[in-house]
C-alpha positions in Angstrom: 103.2 79.9 92.8 101.0 82.9 93.5 101.8 85.7 96.0 99.3 88.0 97.5 101.0 91.3 98.7 99.0 93.5 101.1 100.5 97.0 101.3 99.6 100.5 102.4 100.9 102.0 99.2 103.2 101.5 96.2 106.0 103.7 95.0 105.8 106.0 93.0 102.2 106.6 94.1 103.1 106.8 97.8 106.5 107.7 99.2 108.2 105.8 101.9 110.6 102.9 102.6 107.9 100.2 102.8 106.2 101.5 99.6 109.5 101.4 97.8 110.3 97.9 99.2 106.8 96.6 98.1 107.3 98.0 94.6 110.7 96.4 94.2 109.4 93.1 95.6 106.5 93.1 93.0 108.9 93.7 90.1 111.4 91.1 91.2 108.8 88.4 91.9 106.9 89.0 88.6 110.2 89.0 86.6 110.9 85.5 88.0 107.5 84.3 86.6 105.7 84.3 90.0 102.1 85.4 89.8 101.6 88.5 92.0 98.4 90.1 93.2 98.9 93.5 94.9 96.3 94.9 97.3 96.9 98.5 97.9 95.2 101.8 98.6 96.6 103.9 95.8 98.1 107.3 96.5 98.6 110.6 94.8 98.7 110.4 91.0 97.5 106.8 91.1 95.4 105.3 88.3 95.0 101.8 87.0 96.7 102.8 83.7 99.7 104.2 85.7 99.8 100.9 87.8 100.0 98.8 84.6 102.7 101.1 83.1 104.8 100.7 86.3 104.3 97.0 87.0 103.1 95.5 83.8 100.0 93.7 82.8 101.0 90.4 84.5 100.6 91.8 88.0 97.0 91.7 89.2 95.8 94.6 91.2 93.1 95.1 93.9 92.6 98.7 94.7 90.9 99.5 98.1 90.9 103.2 99.0 92.0 104.3 102.4 89.3 106.7 103.7 90.1 108.9 106.7 87.9 112.1 106.8 87.9 112.5 110.6 90.0 114.8 112.7 89.0 113.3 116.0 91.7 111.8 118.3 92.7 108.3 117.2 91.1 108.8 113.7 94.0 107.1 112.0 93.6 103.9 114.1 89.9 103.8 113.4 90.4 104.4 109.7 93.1 101.7 109.6 90.8 99.2 111.3 88.0 99.9 108.7 90.6 99.5 105.9 91.7 96.2 107.3 88.0 95.0 107.4 87.6 96.0 103.7 90.7 94.0 102.8 
């Protein structure tokens, strides 16, 4: 079985309940021998080396940065739509 996990961040690189949940889910699935590919947008202190240290070499990773440089109204919604298109 192969699981593709799409998430907006992974603990400890991003803080929050969903990020923590996603990290725990990856670790539990991979410990059961399930192939996991995690698609995420990194976070503060993120690097591929840190990802491998946190989740192991068996978990495949697809890093797609979340880019939001605008300050206009609804900027987060537009940035999220662009991020979804890149995924």
